[in-house]
Backbone as CSV, one residue per row, in Angstrom:
resi,resn,N_x,N_y,N_z,CA_x,CA_y,CA_z,C_x,C_y,C_z
1,UNK,16.418,-2.512,-12.347,15.344,-3.030,-11.624,14.412,-4.345,-11.840
2,UNK,14.686,-5.076,-10.622,14.566,-6.098,-11.427,13.504,-6.921,-11.107
3,UNK,12.908,-8.311,-10.841,11.538,-8.727,-10.847,11.088,-8.539,-9.639
4,UNK,12.104,-8.264,-8.538,11.596,-8.429,-7.187,10.723,-7.170,-6.646
5,UNK,10.808,-6.278,-7.176,10.447,-4.973,-7.566,8.958,-4.707,-6.762
6,UNK,9.083,-4.117,-6.113,7.418,-3.880,-5.697,6.760,-3.361,-5.908
7,UNK,5.535,-3.240,-6.040,4.531,-2.681,-6.767,4.200,-0.908,-6.629
8,UNK,4.757,-0.615,-5.068,4.455,0.586,-4.883,5.735,1.676,-6.064
9,UNK,7.306,0.790,-5.616,8.007,1.174,-6.475,7.875,0.937,-7.964
10,UNK,7.086,0.436,-8.602,6.703,0.057,-9.927,5.629,1.674,-10.069
11,UNK,5.116,1.861,-9.329,3.888,2.946,-9.246,4.512,4.351,-9.776
12,UNK,5.928,4.738,-8.716,6.640,5.517,-9.083,7.299,6.040,-10.162
13,UNK,8.021,4.240,-11.015,8.539,4.874,-11.772,7.634,4.400,-13.366
14,UNK,6.440,4.399,-12.973,5.065,4.868,-14.260,5.181,6.020,-13.863
15,UNK,4.730,6.610,-12.910,4.600,8.409,-12.472,5.689,8.433,-13.029
16,UNK,6.918,8.220,-13.075,8.065,9.248,-13.454,7.937,9.836,-15.406
17,UNK,7.867,7.833,-15.656,7.753,7.447,-17.479,7.007,8.982,-17.499
18,UNK,5.359,8.760,-17.117,4.282,9.706,-17.819,4.740,11.046,-17.989
19,UNK,5.430,11.194,-16.755,6.046,13.323,-16.658,7.898,13.093,-17.249
20,UNK,8.194,12.151,-18.029,9.369,12.133,-18.740,8.620,12.007,-20.515
21,UNK,7.803,11.557,-20.557,7.270,11.142,-21.976,6.090,12.076,-22.335
22,UNK,5.594,13.219,-20.915,5.212,14.225,-21.632,3.431,13.816,-22.010
23,UNK,3.258,13.164,-21.754,1.914,12.201,-21.430,1.077,13.087,-20.704
24,UNK,-0.104,13.166,-21.961,-1.295,14.880,-21.092,-1.997,13.753,-21.255
25,UNK,-3.687,14.264,-20.125,-4.349,13.804,-19.870,-5.524,13.429,-21.004
26,UNK,-6.047,11.999,-20.964,-6.491,11.517,-22.184,-5.853,10.882,-23.317
27,UNK,-4.446,10.698,-23.417,-3.483,10.336,-24.277,-3.230,8.681,-23.867
28,UNK,-2.721,7.640,-24.155,-2.440,6.075,-24.026,-1.140,6.290,-23.469
29,UNK,-0.781,5.457,-22.495,-0.196,4.705,-22.273,0.335,3.817,-22.761
30,UNK,2.040,3.458,-22.112,2.028,1.870,-23.339,1.516,0.961,-22.521
31,UNK,1.235,-0.032,-23.296,0.642,-1.076,-23.033,1.249,-2.354,-21.879
32,UNK,0.736,-2.959,-20.988,1.530,-3.668,-19.982,2.533,-4.787,-20.660
33,UNK,2.099,-4.859,-21.648,3.966,-5.661,-21.980,4.490,-4.815,-22.279
34,UNK,4.724,-3.468,-23.099,5.821,-2.408,-23.493,6.079,-1.970,-22.343
35,UNK,5.064,-1.953,-20.964,6.027,-1.342,-19.382,6.479,-2.364,-19.134
36,UNK,5.704,-4.097,-18.913,6.993,-4.932,-18.597,8.644,-5.006,-18.882
37,UNK,8.271,-4.818,-20.468,10.016,-4.848,-20.936,10.624,-3.778,-20.675
38,UNK,10.128,-2.385,-20.377,10.961,-1.563,-20.478,11.414,-2.008,-19.327
39,UNK,10.432,-1.830,-17.897,10.708,-1.857,-16.999,11.768,-3.182,-16.112
40,UNK,11.417,-3.857,-16.971,12.280,-5.436,-16.182,11.247,-5.971,-15.338
41,UNK,10.061,-5.962,-15.470,9.707,-6.444,-14.069,8.728,-7.807,-14.652
42,UNK,7.791,-8.345,-13.989,7.064,-9.539,-14.000,5.902,-8.630,-14.315
43,UNK,5.213,-9.655,-14.774,3.480,-9.062,-15.334,2.853,-8.930,-14.145
44,UNK,2.326,-9.630,-13.085,2.439,-9.719,-12.279,2.144,-8.638,-11.277
45,UNK,3.210,-8.390,-11.543,3.555,-7.203,-10.190,2.773,-5.779,-10.631
46,UNK,3.619,-5.483,-12.059,3.244,-4.526,-12.722,1.538,-4.351,-13.153
47,UNK,1.044,-5.556,-12.819,-0.283,-5.188,-13.378,-1.064,-5.113,-11.810
48,UNK,-0.779,-5.374,-10.895,-0.987,-4.888,-9.542,-0.677,-2.742,-9.500
49,UNK,0.621,-2.834,-9.860,0.806,-1.335,-9.703,-0.474,-0.646,-10.838
50,UNK,-0.760,-1.317,-11.957,-1.851,-0.260,-12.913,-3.018,-0.436,-12.173
51,UNK,-3.441,-1.744,-11.389,-4.636,-1.520,-10.612,-4.196,-0.922,-9.442
52,UNK,-3.505,-0.262,-8.786,-3.244,0.712,-7.967,-3.813,2.192,-8.404
53,UNK,-3.338,2.011,-9.719,-3.751,3.944,-10.129,-4.308,3.682,-10.909
54,UNK,-5.319,2.781,-11.250,-6.374,2.611,-11.127,-7.307,3.100,-10.234
55,UNK,-7.530,2.366,-9.059,-8.342,2.622,-8.171,-7.852,4.160,-7.727
56,UNK,-7.187,4.609,-7.599,-6.504,6.106,-7.923,-7.249,7.416,-8.653
57,UNK,-7.943,6.727,-9.474,-8.552,7.348,-10.542,-7.251,8.300,-11.035
58,UNK,-6.399,8.104,-11.274,-5.396,8.229,-12.066,-5.023,7.640,-13.479
59,UNK,-5.403,6.304,-13.909,-5.281,5.898,-15.427,-6.705,5.542,-15.456
60,UNK,-7.433,5.386,-16.777,-8.331,4.541,-17.176,-8.334,3.144,-18.254
61,UNK,-8.733,2.464,-18.016,-8.559,1.169,-19.343,-10.169,1.164,-19.710
62,UNK,-10.008,1.207,-20.817,-11.267,1.430,-21.808,-10.935,-0.101,-23.026
63,UNK,-11.594,-1.009,-22.247,-11.685,-2.004,-22.933,-11.671,-2.218,-24.690
64,UNK,-10.712,-2.608,-25.365,-10.406,-2.605,-27.171,-9.266,-1.537,-27.211
65,UNK,-9.396,-0.295,-26.080,-8.408,0.461,-26.868,-6.906,0.868,-25.671
66,UNK,-7.324,0.358,-24.489,-5.524,0.211,-24.017,-5.896,0.836,-22.422
67,UNK,-5.147,1.550,-21.945,-5.533,2.127,-20.825,-4.431,3.812,-21.381
68,UNK,-5.502,4.999,-20.676,-5.231,6.464,-20.961,-4.802,7.048,-19.301
69,UNK,-4.271,8.129,-19.488,-4.040,9.103,-18.412,-5.573,9.909,-17.738
70,UNK,-5.769,10.044,-17.053,-6.585,10.578,-16.514,-6.172,12.132,-16.522
71,UNK,-7.546,13.358,-16.075,-7.342,14.498,-15.616,-7.070,14.621,-14.329
72,UNK,-5.655,14.858,-13.745,-5.262,14.981,-12.120,-5.871,16.335,-11.743
73,UNK,-6.161,17.150,-12.467,-7.319,18.353,-12.390,-8.206,17.587,-11.494
74,UNK,-8.705,16.509,-11.913,-10.499,16.067,-11.386,-9.997,15.326,-10.005
75,UNK,-8.958,15.300,-9.803,-8.865,14.483,-8.346,-7.983,15.689,-7.301
76,UNK,-8.607,16.241,-6.604,-8.750,17.230,-5.653,-7.449,16.121,-4.467
77,UNK,-7.886,15.037,-3.778,-7.319,14.537,-3.067,-5.355,14.138,-3.328
78,UNK,-5.379,13.857,-4.729,-3.933,13.678,-4.962,-3.776,15.139,-4.902
79,UNK,-4.109,15.877,-5.635,-3.685,17.720,-5.631,-3.326,17.888,-4.430
80,UNK,-3.996,17.526,-3.239,-4.167,18.261,-1.780,-2.908,17.258,-1.029
81,UNK,-2.744,16.239,-1.081,-1.680,15.242,-0.838,-0.285,15.332,-1.202
82,UNK,-0.328,15.408,-2.394,1.081,15.784,-3.573,1.558,17.183,-2.685
83,UNK,0.737,18.272,-2.989,1.318,19.311,-2.144,1.835,19.622,-0.779
84,UNK,1.029,18.668,0.007,1.331,18.382,1.235,2.237,17.785,2.005
85,UNK,2.304,16.482,1.787,3.426,15.924,2.004,4.540,16.000,2.051
86,UNK,5.569,15.687,2.553,7.296,15.599,2.715,7.851,16.613,2.704
87,UNK,6.688,17.477,3.141,7.404,19.439,3.142,7.878,19.711,4.314
88,UNK,7.946,18.651,5.166,8.928,18.978,6.271,8.768,17.842,7.611
89,UNK,8.816,17.962,8.597,8.723,16.889,9.770,7.766,16.725,10.186
90,UNK,7.337,17.502,10.271,5.246,17.645,10.983,4.701,17.213,9.987
91,UNK,4.905,17.400,8.554,4.272,16.685,7.310,4.677,15.120,7.650
92,UNK,5.504,14.735,8.028,6.049,13.411,7.782,5.320,12.887,9.099
93,UNK,4.765,13.485,10.117,4.421,12.670,11.168,3.274,12.963,11.138
94,UNK,2.566,13.639,10.215,1.366,13.924,10.014,0.711,12.812,9.089
95,UNK,1.577,12.635,7.682,0.715,11.499,7.327,1.290,9.761,7.574
96,UNK,2.254,9.877,8.711,2.180,8.690,9.425,1.009,8.594,10.509
97,UNK,0.696,9.223,11.324,-0.253,9.412,11.555,-1.447,8.673,11.167
98,UNK,-2.027,9.642,10.222,-2.855,9.847,9.387,-3.019,8.432,8.576
99,UNK,-2.484,7.624,7.822,-2.345,5.805,7.143,-2.537,5.276,9.099
100,UNK,-2.216,5.535,10.393,-2.119,4.880,10.782,-3.945,4.861,11.230
101,UNK,-4.650,6.137,11.100,-5.858,5.779,11.595,-6.799,5.060,10.880
102,UNK,-5.944,5.217,9.411,-6.827,4.564,8.385,-6.721,3.209,8.974
103,UNK,-5.699,2.622,9.135,-5.332,1.088,9.416,-5.838,0.615,10.880
104,UNK,-6.355,1.348,11.581,-6.761,1.170,12.820,-8.190,0.671,12.480
105,UNK,-8.861,1.928,11.595,-9.923,1.643,11.961,-10.551,0.298,10.547
106,UNK,-9.535,-0.041,9.848,-9.819,-1.037,9.291,-10.093,-2.078,9.950
107,UNK,-8.804,-2.158,10.767,-9.394,-3.691,11.993,-10.370,-3.520,12.862
108,UNK,-10.817,-2.419,13.586,-11.862,-2.245,13.450,-13.299,-2.984,13.027
109,UNK,-12.975,-2.473,12.012,-14.177,-3.038,11.325,-14.060,-4.568,11.140
110,UNK,-12.862,-4.897,10.530,-12.588,-6.509,10.292,-13.380,-7.238,11.852
111,UNK,-12.497,-6.919,13.126,-12.864,-7.391,14.484,-14.331,-7.412,13.960
112,UNK,-15.177,-6.401,14.167,-16.679,-6.199,14.303,-17.135,-6.975,13.327
113,UNK,-16.503,-8.021,12.220,-17.520,-8.875,10.917,-16.607,-10.206,11.309
114,UNK,-17.564,-10.939,11.838,-17.462,-12.840,12.713,-16.844,-13.262,11.264
115,UNK,-17.387,-13.033,10.149,-17.188,-14.063,9.063,-15.951,-13.654,8.052
116,UNK,-15.493,-12.097,8.412,-14.156,-12.229,8.021,-13.201,-12.498,9.063
117,UNK,-13.505,-12.435,10.202,-12.248,-12.225,11.184,-11.792,-14.040,10.938
118,UNK,-13.156,-14.954,10.502,-13.053,-15.980,10.783,-12.134,-16.552,9.066
119,UNK,-11.930,-15.454,8.304,-11.485,-16.178,6.886,-10.273,-17.105,7.044
120,UNK,-9.827,-17.730,6.068,-8.675,-18.316,6.185,-7.583,-17.623,6.096
121,UNK,-7.639,-16.268,5.186,-6.810,-15.550,5.465,-5.930,-15.525,6.585
122,UNK,-6.329,-15.406,7.301,-5.339,-15.287,8.484,-4.135,-17.031,8.839
123,UNK,-4.974,-16.860,8.597,-4.146,-18.838,8.674,-2.996,-18.886,7.752
124,UNK,-3.451,-18.629,6.451,-2.813,-18.435,5.757,-1.251,-17.543,6.081
125,UNK,-1.439,-16.550,6.430,-0.568,-15.294,6.487,0.377,-16.139,8.045
126,UNK,-0.379,-16.696,8.493,0.160,-17.312,9.830,1.476,-18.384,9.404
127,UNK,1.221,-18.960,8.038,2.077,-20.070,7.761,3.154,-19.373,7.308
128,UNK,2.260,-18.049,6.384,4.041,-17.229,5.465,4.765,-16.715,6.443
129,UNK,4.417,-16.673,7.646,5.712,-16.235,8.378,6.574,-16.673,8.927
130,UNK,6.609,-17.841,8.469,7.563,-18.581,8.165,8.382,-18.938,6.668
131,UNK,8.326,-18.052,6.262,8.685,-18.135,4.757,9.278,-16.539,4.897
132,UNK,10.992,-16.525,4.425,11.524,-14.971,4.969,11.204,-14.116,3.689
133,UNK,9.695,-14.525,2.540,9.621,-13.241,1.292,8.203,-13.046,1.619
134,UNK,7.492,-13.078,2.893,6.546,-12.607,3.350,6.701,-10.910,3.374
135,UNK,5.822,-9.963,2.774,6.276,-9.172,2.861,5.403,-7.668,3.472
136,UNK,5.500,-7.163,4.242,4.762,-6.444,5.133,3.919,-5.437,4.275
137,UNK,4.227,-5.153,3.187,2.990,-4.736,2.450,1.815,-5.174,1.876
138,UNK,1.860,-6.757,1.920,0.659,-7.455,1.662,-0.131,-7.798,3.180
139,UNK,0.689,-7.562,3.704,-0.466,-7.647,5.320,-1.446,-6.695,5.252
140,UNK,-0.427,-5.845,5.187,-1.646,-4.308,5.775,-2.297,-4.105,4.563
141,UNK,-2.059,-4.287,3.242,-2.693,-4.031,2.138,-4.008,-4.644,2.620
142,UNK,-3.599,-6.616,2.517,-5.059,-6.991,2.768,-6.246,-6.473,3.848
143,UNK,-5.675,-6.054,5.003,-6.210,-5.780,6.070,-7.405,-4.524,5.456
144,UNK,-7.012,-3.410,4.817,-7.343,-2.301,4.113,-8.314,-2.975,2.883
145,UNK,-8.177,-3.881,2.534,-9.007,-4.529,1.236,-10.394,-5.143,2.293
146,UNK,-9.897,-5.915,2.841,-11.145,-6.301,3.642,-12.093,-5.816,4.758
147,UNK,-10.931,-4.596,5.067,-12.445,-3.518,5.803,-13.432,-3.030,4.400
148,UNK,-13.352,-3.001,2.941,-14.459,-3.017,2.176,-14.521,-1.584,2.040
149,UNK,-13.607,-0.873,2.806,-14.183,0.620,2.513,-12.745,1.607,1.583
150,UNK,-13.939,1.627,0.564,-12.934,1.909,-1.088,-12.295,3.002,-0.569
151,UNK,-12.846,4.200,-0.285,-12.559,5.034,-0.403,-11.706,5.451,0.919
152,UNK,-11.404,4.619,2.161,-10.294,4.496,2.875,-9.420,3.687,2.230
153,UNK,-9.218,2.801,1.230,-8.288,1.927,0.911,-7.576,3.283,-0.777
154,UNK,-8.742,3.981,-0.924,-7.621,4.845,-1.897,-6.640,5.877,-1.265
155,UNK,-7.560,6.783,0.188,-6.641,7.698,0.859,-5.037,6.332,1.312
156,UNK,-5.553,5.165,1.644,-4.082,4.786,1.923,-3.054,4.523,1.004
157,UNK,-3.797,4.241,-0.007,-2.531,4.074,-1.123,-1.526,5.659,-1.249
158,UNK,-2.737,6.951,-1.296,-2.122,7.733,-1.289,-0.659,7.727,-0.304
159,UNK,-1.320,7.678,0.720,-0.320,7.953,1.776,0.635,7.166,1.857
160,UNK,0.547,6.013,1.828,1.095,5.010,1.700,2.555,5.610,0.544
161,UNK,2.154,5.982,-0.431,3.215,5.954,-1.896,4.031,7.123,-1.238
162,UNK,3.029,8.728,-0.459,4.126,9.585,-0.405,4.628,9.430,0.841
163,UNK,4.938,8.587,1.452,5.735,8.191,2.500,6.447,7.594,2.272
164,UNK,6.599,7.265,1.254,8.069,6.525,1.069,7.857,4.940,1.457
165,UNK,6.490,4.275,1.554,6.166,2.982,1.883,6.877,2.507,2.767
166,UNK,6.681,3.056,4.164,6.970,2.549,5.865,7.199,0.751,5.389
167,UNK,5.868,0.407,4.411,5.967,-1.214,5.000,6.859,-1.984,3.828
168,UNK,7.637,-1.309,3.399,8.700,-1.821,2.183,9.617,-3.126,2.982
169,UNK,9.924,-3.901,2.264,10.878,-4.644,2.367,9.606,-6.542,2.860
170,UNK,10.627,-7.316,3.625,10.114,-8.696,4.020,9.823,-8.706,5.640
171,UNK,8.585,-9.349,6.315,8.909,-8.739,7.791,10.128,-10.163,8.524
172,UNK,10.750,-9.011,9.199,12.178,-9.798,9.747,11.147,-10.928,10.817
173,UNK,12.336,-11.431,11.927,12.076,-12.471,12.637,11.796,-11.749,14.112
174,UNK,12.714,-10.328,14.087,11.865,-9.865,14.923,10.574,-9.160,15.484
175,UNK,9.796,-9.065,13.979,8.523,-8.915,14.107,7.098,-10.007,13.561
176,UNK,7.752,-11.233,14.039,7.432,-12.403,13.813,6.185,-12.292,14.729
177,UNK,6.069,-11.959,16.474,5.880,-12.147,17.111,4.411,-10.792,17.240
178,UNK,5.153,-9.472,16.767,3.995,-8.907,16.169,2.827,-9.410,15.598
179,UNK,3.244,-9.991,14.771,2.298,-10.762,13.525,1.543,-11.721,14.173
180,UNK,2.174,-12.494,15.449,1.293,-13.393,15.199,0.099,-13.017,16.462
181,UNK,0.535,-11.940,17.726,-0.286,-11.355,18.312,-1.623,-10.941,17.622
182,UNK,-1.067,-9.868,16.550,-2.520,-9.010,15.565,-2.812,-10.107,15.048
183,UNK,-2.508,-11.422,14.277,-3.859,-12.063,14.049,-4.496,-13.330,14.796
184,UNK,-3.839,-13.439,16.023,-4.769,-14.566,17.171,-5.882,-13.279,17.509
185,UNK,-5.708,-11.955,17.887,-6.537,-11.016,18.148,-7.690,-10.732,17.532
186,UNK,-7.370,-10.639,15.768,-8.236,-10.924,15.036,-8.973,-12.036,14.977
187,UNK,-8.509,-13.136,14.562,-9.319,-14.101,14.535,-10.495,-14.240,16.171
188,UNK,-9.857,-13.848,16.999,-10.773,-13.964,18.433,-11.500,-12.148,18.015
189,UNK,-11.592,-11.561,17.544,-12.184,-9.999,17.002,-12.076,-9.870,18.907
190,UNK,-10.848,-9.534,19.083,-10.405,-8.745,19.772,-9.596,-7.539,19.513
191,UNK,-10.481,-6.695,19.103,-10.449,-5.165,18.143,-8.955,-4.619,19.620
192,UNK,-9.691,-4.534,20.602,-8.588,-3.631,21.698,-7.267,-4.238,21.530
193,UNK,-7.342,-5.435,21.589,-5.619,-6.325,21.689,-5.147,-6.079,19.948
194,UNK,-5.389,-6.051,19.610,-5.429,-5.987,17.625,-4.784,-5.043,17.474
195,UNK,-5.349,-4.165,18.221,-5.026,-2.808,17.599,-3.772,-2.407,18.447
196,UNK,-4.111,-2.631,19.508,-2.688,-2.143,20.476,-1.496,-2.960,20.212
197,UNK,-1.480,-4.409,19.545,-0.217,-4.577,18.826,0.066,-4.172,17.767
198,UNK,-0.546,-3.772,16.868,-0.680,-3.256,15.735,0.274,-1.596,16.050
199,UNK,-0.278,-1.213,16.802,0.462,0.162,16.995,2.153,0.059,17.588
200,UNK,1.694,-1.204,18.634,2.835,-1.169,19.175,4.282,-1.586,17.607
201,UNK,3.372,-2.301,17.148,4.988,-2.843,15.608,4.462,-1.722,14.644
202,UNK,3.748,-0.888,14.115,4.080,0.300,14.069,5.037,1.713,14.812
203,UNK,5.085,1.454,15.519,6.040,2.211,16.356,7.395,2.097,16.582
204,UNK,7.487,0.339,16.653,8.715,-0.535,16.101,9.139,-0.253,15.057
205,UNK,8.733,-0.069,14.068,8.890,0.147,12.626,9.468,1.725,12.180
206,UNK,8.606,2.571,12.889,9.198,3.833,12.962,10.587,4.227,13.755
207,UNK,10.702,3.697,14.330,11.983,3.711,15.016,13.434,2.708,14.433
208,UNK,12.687,1.944,13.544,14.135,1.065,13.300,13.836,2.131,11.991
209,UNK,13.121,2.720,11.576,13.283,3.702,9.904,14.556,4.369,10.532
210,UNK,13.667,5.425,11.583,14.965,6.515,11.989,16.049,5.789,12.675
211,UNK,16.849,4.992,12.909,17.694,4.090,13.207,18.661,4.136,11.991
212,UNK,17.817,3.334,10.698,18.393,3.274,9.478,19.046,4.491,9.160
213,UNK,18.239,5.404,9.477,18.401,7.000,8.486,17.451,6.751,7.139
214,UNK,16.235,5.620,7.634,15.227,5.848,6.095,14.235,7.040,6.333
215,UNK,14.713,8.274,6.013,13.673,9.415,6.139,13.561,9.495,4.859
216,UNK,12.164,9.637,4.348,11.257,9.875,3.412,10.964,10.948,2.497
């Protein structure tokens, strides 16, 4: 595993490690340094993965003591999603559509808020489109975070994780027009256009995944 491994892949590796080492709820998991060395990943990306697991309530950090595995039995949402998704093609479609509903809701919230829609982050994204290392995941996650709905963000993390991360990889030249249209509409607080362009991009991604045989 290399330094460029994305954080959702690391989340899965941590989950597998917990299962393989039979770490029980309430027990301590390896430290950030130990995990970084074992998995051969950068500390910042690993820290992001641990933050997402903590946000989901799967681990908890105790100051001065370390990080511990939470009791999964207390997290019914995780249980429901993990038993439901990826069972058949209909489930794949349901997960995709449910995740999209949360993303569209986030765009609605952002476009209604003048302060958020005028933030410098949109200019930053536009500049980064010229950089071939701009990750799709970074863009959509920022939408979810800026919406300010923590419950929606939790559900979105789970749906993204269990659907094989449809936003894996970098934004290609074919997607730049989609991104620019979405960003421009957000800055103009034009929710209808932003959502329409986002849906168009989502449909394009789905077709690409199907064409490449990338079924999760």
